[in-house]
GULUMFI-668801 format. One line per field, with one value per residue (C-alpha): x, y negated, z; chain; residue in one letter. Coordinates in Angstrom, 2 decimals. Layout:
N
xx = c(X	...)
yy = c(Y	...)
zz = c(Z	...)
chaine = c(A	...)
residu = c(A	...)
END
This chain:
414
xx = c(-4.15	-6.13	-8.99	-7.54	-7.37	-10.99	-12.72	-11.07	-12.35	-16.03	-15.90	-14.77	-17.15	-19.84	-18.85	-17.84	-14.73	-15.35	-12.53	-9.80	-9.32	-12.72	-11.86	-9.29	-11.50	-14.51	-12.25	-11.53	-15.38	-16.04	-17.59	-15.92	-12.35	-10.02	-8.32	-4.98	-6.56	-8.42	-4.78	-3.33	-6.32	-5.31	-1.77	-1.00	2.05	3.73	1.01	1.19	5.03	4.69	2.11	4.92	7.26	5.01	3.78	7.05	5.69	2.30	2.15	-0.77	1.43	4.00	2.30	2.00	5.58	6.49	4.47	6.54	9.91	10.74	11.83	13.45	9.99	8.02	10.10	10.60	8.73	8.33	10.52	9.03	9.81	11.94	10.91	12.55	15.11	16.48	20.21	21.89	25.09	23.67	21.50	22.07	21.00	19.70	18.79	15.19	13.83	15.37	14.15	10.57	10.79	11.82	9.09	6.47	7.14	4.05	1.77	-1.22	-0.99	1.88	1.33	3.64	2.91	4.27	4.78	2.43	5.30	8.00	7.87	11.00	8.48	6.61	9.34	10.09	6.89	7.97	11.03	8.75	6.32	9.51	10.83	7.24	5.88	8.08	6.40	2.95	1.94	-0.73	-2.78	-1.81	-4.59	-4.02	-5.72	-5.22	-7.32	-10.73	-13.44	-16.64	-19.59	-22.20	-22.10	-18.75	-17.16	-13.32	-12.67	-8.80	-9.43	-9.90	-6.47	-4.09	-0.53	0.17	-2.96	-3.23	-3.16	-6.47	-5.53	-9.09	-7.83	-6.39	-4.93	-1.58	-0.88	-0.22	3.11	5.16	6.86	3.79	2.26	5.23	4.96	1.33	2.23	4.73	2.81	0.42	3.63	4.53	1.15	-0.45	-4.24	-5.21	-7.93	-9.37	-10.95	-11.28	-14.09	-16.73	-18.78	-21.92	-20.12	-19.34	-21.17	-21.37	-19.40	-17.59	-13.87	-11.13	-11.57	-15.04	-14.33	-11.21	-13.66	-15.97	-13.37	-11.29	-13.86	-15.49	-11.87	-11.44	-15.19	-14.35	-11.06	-12.68	-15.65	-13.76	-10.32	-10.24	-13.56	-13.38	-9.86	-9.48	-6.24	-4.36	-1.63	-2.15	0.27	-1.36	-0.06	-1.57	-0.45	0.83	-1.15	-3.77	-1.12	-1.21	-1.94	-2.21	-4.63	-3.16	-2.65	-6.69	-7.47	-8.56	-8.38	-7.04	-7.27	-5.27	-6.60	-9.93	-9.12	-7.32	-10.40	-13.19	-11.20	-8.38	-6.03	-2.44	-0.73	3.05	3.29	6.22	6.29	8.56	6.50	7.73	11.64	11.95	15.00	14.69	18.14	19.76	16.90	15.39	16.18	15.26	14.05	16.80	16.56	16.93	20.02	21.38	20.66	22.04	25.28	25.69	25.40	26.23	24.26	24.44	20.70	17.60	17.79	15.75	17.38	17.01	17.50	17.65	13.86	12.85	12.72	13.91	11.14	8.33	6.56	5.87	4.33	2.41	4.05	6.28	9.13	10.30	12.44	15.30	16.57	20.24	20.71	21.64	23.09	21.12	22.35	22.09	19.72	17.43	16.75	19.79	17.55	15.58	18.92	20.16	16.99	18.39	15.06	15.61	17.83	19.30	18.12	19.45	17.03	18.08	15.54	15.35	15.88	16.34	13.45	12.13	10.40	10.68	9.24	8.76	10.38	8.10	8.34	4.85	4.10	3.67	0.29	-1.16	-3.12	-1.89	-3.85	-1.71	0.48	4.02	6.44	9.31	9.61	12.14	11.40	14.12	15.11	14.98	18.48	18.75	19.34	18.84	16.86	17.62	15.07	15.05	12.91	11.91	12.51	9.66	8.43	7.80	6.98	8.93	7.31	7.63	4.71	5.02	2.39	0.70	0.50	2.33	5.08	6.19	9.82	10.32	9.57	12.19	12.81	14.69)
yy = c(0.84	0.09	0.17	-2.96	-4.86	-3.55	-4.64	-7.98	-8.10	-7.34	-9.69	-12.62	-11.76	-11.88	-15.13	-17.07	-19.36	-23.04	-24.95	-26.75	-26.26	-24.91	-21.65	-20.80	-21.84	-19.65	-16.91	-16.91	-16.54	-13.90	-10.53	-7.50	-8.54	-6.62	-8.55	-8.72	-9.95	-12.63	-13.65	-13.68	-15.86	-18.33	-18.19	-16.41	-14.12	-14.00	-11.98	-9.16	-9.42	-8.76	-6.05	-4.32	-4.28	-3.01	0.00	0.86	4.03	2.87	3.47	1.06	-1.97	-1.18	-3.23	-6.08	-5.85	-6.49	-9.67	-10.88	-9.74	-6.94	-4.59	-2.00	-1.58	-1.89	0.79	3.14	6.06	4.90	7.33	9.46	13.34	14.49	12.61	14.63	17.31	16.10	16.21	12.87	14.05	12.91	10.11	6.45	3.34	0.25	-3.11	-2.82	-6.09	-6.16	-2.56	-3.56	-6.69	-4.67	-2.16	-4.65	-6.47	-4.41	-4.03	-5.98	-5.00	-4.26	-2.89	-2.82	-1.09	-1.33	0.46	-1.91	-1.69	-3.23	-7.06	-6.38	-4.80	-8.12	-9.95	-7.76	-8.96	-12.37	-11.56	-9.97	-12.63	-14.87	-12.54	-11.70	-15.29	-16.00	-12.83	-14.58	-12.85	-15.28	-13.70	-12.07	-9.82	-8.14	-5.18	-7.12	-10.56	-10.67	-9.88	-11.24	-12.83	-15.39	-18.98	-19.99	-16.49	-16.81	-16.88	-16.59	-17.89	-21.50	-21.62	-24.00	-24.94	-27.30	-26.65	-25.02	-21.23	-19.92	-17.11	-15.60	-14.66	-11.42	-9.46	-8.78	-12.64	-13.02	-11.65	-15.07	-13.47	-12.19	-15.72	-17.35	-14.97	-15.97	-19.60	-19.18	-17.51	-20.56	-22.68	-20.62	-21.15	-17.92	-17.67	-15.52	-12.59	-10.10	-6.80	-4.78	-2.73	-5.06	-4.33	-3.74	-1.01	1.00	3.74	3.29	5.87	7.23	8.22	10.15	11.61	10.65	6.97	7.34	8.70	5.76	3.10	3.81	3.50	0.53	-1.33	-0.26	-1.45	-4.95	-5.25	-4.58	-6.98	-9.61	-9.75	-8.01	-9.00	-12.70	-13.17	-11.11	-12.20	-12.74	-10.32	-9.33	-8.44	-6.27	-5.76	-2.85	-0.27	3.12	5.51	3.10	3.10	6.81	7.91	11.49	13.21	13.59	16.69	17.04	16.10	12.49	9.86	6.62	3.01	3.20	6.73	5.46	2.11	4.10	6.30	3.43	0.75	2.65	0.20	1.82	-0.38	-0.01	1.30	0.60	2.12	1.24	2.52	6.15	5.68	3.96	1.88	0.94	0.86	-0.51	-0.28	3.14	6.45	6.58	9.81	12.44	11.56	7.77	8.30	10.42	7.90	4.99	6.88	8.01	4.52	2.08	-0.48	-4.41	-4.95	-3.04	-0.29	2.23	5.43	7.48	11.36	13.99	14.34	10.94	8.22	9.44	8.90	7.88	11.62	12.09	8.68	9.21	5.95	4.90	3.69	4.00	1.23	2.03	-0.99	-1.03	-1.63	-5.26	-6.07	-8.57	-12.23	-14.20	-11.67	-12.21	-9.77	-9.87	-9.57	-12.68	-14.69	-13.53	-15.03	-17.70	-19.78	-20.06	-22.37	-21.55	-23.81	-23.69	-25.30	-26.14	-25.13	-27.04	-25.05	-23.46	-21.13	-18.10	-16.31	-15.73	-17.87	-17.87	-20.73	-21.23	-23.45	-24.41	-26.31	-29.94	-29.69	-26.79	-27.32	-26.02	-22.77	-21.45	-18.84	-19.88	-20.14	-18.30	-17.52	-16.13	-14.83	-16.04	-14.54	-16.56	-17.34	-18.08	-21.89	-21.98	-20.23	-19.33	-19.74	-19.28	-21.69	-22.67	-26.18	-28.29	-30.40	-28.60	-29.00	-27.01	-25.85	-23.57	-20.75	-20.40	-18.22	-21.87	-22.69	-24.52	-27.07	-29.54	-29.87	-32.05	-32.32	-31.38	-31.45	-28.62)
zz = c(20.80	17.61	20.18	21.71	18.53	17.31	20.63	20.22	16.50	17.92	20.57	18.41	15.87	18.60	19.98	16.76	16.81	16.54	15.33	17.42	21.05	21.47	19.94	22.73	25.24	23.98	23.82	27.52	27.92	25.19	25.85	24.37	24.97	27.26	29.97	28.32	24.88	26.93	28.45	24.89	23.92	26.66	25.30	28.52	28.12	31.53	33.14	30.48	30.80	34.84	33.83	31.77	34.58	37.04	34.54	32.78	31.56	30.17	26.47	26.09	26.79	24.13	21.37	23.83	24.93	21.23	21.25	24.27	22.42	24.71	22.25	24.67	26.12	23.19	21.41	24.24	22.95	19.27	17.50	14.98	14.08	11.25	7.69	4.95	4.35	1.40	0.69	0.97	-0.71	-4.00	-2.85	-3.56	-1.43	-2.90	-1.22	0.08	-1.13	-4.39	-5.04	-4.06	-6.42	-9.25	-8.75	-7.96	-11.23	-13.06	-10.12	-9.18	-5.67	-3.01	0.21	3.14	6.50	9.96	13.22	15.57	18.21	15.90	15.42	13.16	10.64	10.81	10.18	6.97	5.83	5.88	3.56	1.21	1.08	-0.02	-2.49	-4.12	-4.48	-7.64	-9.34	-8.92	-5.75	-4.41	-1.63	1.72	2.87	6.28	8.01	11.13	9.99	11.42	8.93	10.64	9.34	10.60	11.75	13.66	12.89	12.55	8.75	7.97	4.54	5.95	7.04	5.27	5.65	8.27	10.22	13.57	13.22	15.02	17.43	17.06	13.33	14.22	17.38	16.29	15.43	19.18	18.20	17.55	14.65	12.91	13.34	11.90	8.76	8.23	8.74	6.26	3.79	3.51	3.05	0.17	-1.40	-0.31	0.15	3.29	2.81	5.13	4.43	7.53	8.45	9.67	12.86	10.62	8.86	12.09	13.89	17.59	19.47	16.55	17.40	15.57	12.30	11.93	12.52	10.07	7.43	7.76	8.34	5.28	2.68	4.31	3.98	0.34	-0.60	1.32	-0.46	-3.78	-3.08	-1.39	-2.63	-6.10	-7.60	-6.93	-7.87	-11.24	-11.92	-8.67	-7.50	-3.87	-0.92	1.45	5.16	7.20	10.02	9.77	7.54	5.63	2.36	2.22	-1.45	-0.61	2.01	5.49	7.36	8.07	4.50	5.24	2.54	3.89	2.64	-0.43	-1.66	-1.65	-3.33	-6.14	-6.52	-6.30	-8.38	-10.23	-8.71	-8.02	-5.35	-4.88	-1.19	0.75	4.35	7.20	9.88	9.89	9.23	12.76	12.29	15.79	16.90	19.18	21.37	20.70	19.05	15.32	13.60	12.85	8.82	9.72	11.59	9.08	6.38	8.58	9.13	5.62	3.99	6.80	5.48	6.46	5.40	4.63	2.23	0.08	-0.75	-3.81	-3.71	-6.27	-5.86	-5.28	-2.69	0.76	3.58	1.03	0.46	4.13	4.48	1.23	-0.06	-3.24	-1.18	2.36	4.11	6.11	8.57	10.08	13.71	14.60	17.87	19.90	19.79	23.24	24.44	21.31	18.37	15.89	13.03	13.95	14.49	11.15	9.36	7.07	7.32	11.14	13.24	16.65	19.54	22.91	25.60	29.08	31.81	34.94	38.17	40.87	40.33	42.29	39.62	36.09	33.34	29.55	27.42	24.46	21.16	20.16	16.87	17.43	15.33	17.59	20.66	24.02	23.54	20.69	19.53	19.96	17.28	19.39	22.95	25.49	29.02	31.48	34.71	37.69	37.45	33.92	33.13	29.33	26.62	22.97	20.26	16.65	14.81	11.28	10.42	11.91	14.97	18.25	21.66	24.21	27.53	30.30	30.88	34.76	37.09	37.83	34.07	31.33	32.32	29.47	28.69	25.70	22.00	19.40	15.72	14.06)
chaine = c(A	A	A	A	A	A	A	A	A	A	A	A	A	A	A	A	A	A	A	A	A	A	A	A	A	A	A	A	A	A	A	A	A	A	A	A	A	A	A	A	A	A	A	A	A	A	A	A	A	A	A	A	A	A	A	A	A	A	A	A	A	A	A	A	A	A	A	A	A	A	A	A	A	A	A	A	A	A	A	A	A	A	A	A	A	A	A	A	A	A	A	A	A	A	A	A	A	A	A	A	A	A	A	A	A	A	A	A	A	A	A	A	A	A	A	A	A	A	A	A	A	A	A	A	A	A	A	A	A	A	A	A	A	A	A	A	A	A	A	A	A	A	A	A	A	A	A	A	A	A	A	A	A	A	A	A	A	A	A	A	A	A	A	A	A	A	A	A	A	A	A	A	A	A	A	A	A	A	A	A	A	A	A	A	A	A	A	A	A	A	A	A	A	A	A	A	A	A	A	A	A	A	A	A	A	A	A	A	A	A	A	A	A	A	A	A	A	A	A	A	A	A	A	A	A	A	A	A	A	A	A	A	A	A	A	A	A	A	A	A	A	A	A	A	A	A	A	A	A	A	A	A	A	A	A	A	A	A	A	A	A	A	A	A	A	A	A	A	A	A	A	A	A	A	A	A	A	A	A	A	A	A	A	A	A	A	A	A	A	A	A	A	A	A	A	A	A	A	A	A	A	A	A	A	A	A	A	A	A	A	A	A	A	A	A	A	A	A	A	A	A	A	A	A	A	A	A	A	A	A	A	A	A	A	A	A	A	A	A	A	A	A	A	A	A	A	A	A	A	A	A	A	A	A	A	A	A	A	A	A	A	A	A	A	A	A	A	A	A	A	A	A	A	A	A	A	A	A	A	A	A	A	A	A	A	A	A	A	A	A	A	A	A	A	A	A	A	A	A	A	A	A	A	A	A	A	A	A	A	A	A	A	A	A)
residu = c(M	D	L	T	R	R	S	M	T	A	G	L	A	A	M	G	A	P	P	G	L	A	W	A	Q	A	A	S	Q	A	T	G	L	T	P	Q	T	R	L	F	M	E	S	R	Y	L	P	I	W	K	A	I	R	E	K	P	D	D	P	G	L	Q	Q	M	A	S	F	I	G	D	E	A	F	A	L	K	S	A	A	Q	G	P	L	D	D	L	P	L	G	A	A	A	A	Q	D	A	V	A	A	I	V	E	A	A	R	D	R	R	V	V	M	L	N	E	A	H	V	A	S	R	H	R	W	F	L	A	R	L	L	R	A	L	R	P	L	G	F	E	I	L	A	A	E	D	F	V	N	A	R	G	P	G	A	P	D	V	R	T	F	K	A	G	A	A	L	N	P	A	F	G	Y	Y	L	H	D	P	V	Y	G	E	A	V	R	E	A	A	E	L	G	Y	R	L	A	A	Y	E	Q	R	R	D	Q	R	Q	A	G	E	T	G	A	A	A	I	A	R	R	E	P	A	Q	A	E	N	F	I	A	D	V	L	T	P	N	P	D	A	R	V	L	V	H	C	G	Y	A	H	L	R	K	T	P	D	H	R	G	L	L	W	F	V	A	Q	L	R	E	K	A	G	V	D	P	L	C	V	S	Q	A	Y	T	G	S	F	A	P	H	A	A	D	P	P	M	T	T	A	V	L	E	R	F	K	P	A	D	S	I	V	V	R	G	P	D	G	W	I	G	A	K	P	A	G	A	D	L	A	V	F	H	P	P	V	A	D	V	A	G	R	P	G	W	L	A	A	D	P	T	R	R	R	L	E	A	A	V	P	G	P	R	E	A	A	V	I	V	Q	A	V	H	A	V	E	P	D	L	A	I	P	A	D	Q	Q	V	L	A	P	G	A	T	S	A	V	L	F	L	R	P	G	D	Y	R	L	R	L	E	T	E	A	G	F	V	P	L	K	S	V	T	V)
END
């Protein structure tokens, strides 16, 4: 599914992204976008949800299901294989956030990865943003942020706290959980930065290992030129997918972003992996090692685990630490981990009826245009009469997304 994100990046770079409502309107006319991405740029999640229901075995829809909060589908085939065979008898667990903060005290760069099908991993980014800010971390650089040049191109560096979040800034931002993490980053005082391989750094038609071998050094060079060099004293939190934070060659001998960065700039990031430990319960099976860890320690919150020979789960990912998230039961049909977020408050919204079709209840920040990334949303079946949303304090517009379009409900302050 990286091709979906990268096709969007190319299309947005080609079209530019004027400010305000125009960027969303222009996106619907853009070339180079998949039909699904066009829908997301128009804030249309309901057609995607219907497509998921029509093709429940289509792995290409998994990432999109995570944007809609459908964890059962998003995580359907996401479990990884065994991670480690380290004995757990002598292992000790530590609170993940506290351990990361302690390990980050002498690092200029911290990297966190994700499985692209797991919104929970993007929520954990928000937790690290909060925890690392007091240590002086001040830049959030993300693989997902569009890195384009030219007049009108979307520039994530322009985003400020309290402004509308341009959906053209990145593909995974269409996940409301990730959008909220980026909004919160700005509110915490982080500046945003992009380092992804640009279109002019690609070779047309290149795929597989050849594309990786070209993309990873380009990312490292962009990161050095556009993030580290202009900000010589800044501390940076980097968010990426899967293997980009590998410090060691993969099974093909390929060097990914962090390995390239260490070689080119001598920077040794603290690399924190959560992409391969799974931690998908209760909606999907976890890898055997994750299951063993969670059964052994029964944690109430996310943990890292030190064994006799190092941090369990880290070595297979080429990382320094690996995070294990405990299963959390759903709350009112919503992810329990989201309900447990201390920065969010529960809001119950009555929905007029009766209805013959499913709808999506959305909360949109009051400062955002109609074509915006929701702050939170819930799909409602035809017979449901209320939705449960979990929102950070602020002013919102509630609305229904129906097959015919958007139907305003009311304005609320949380």
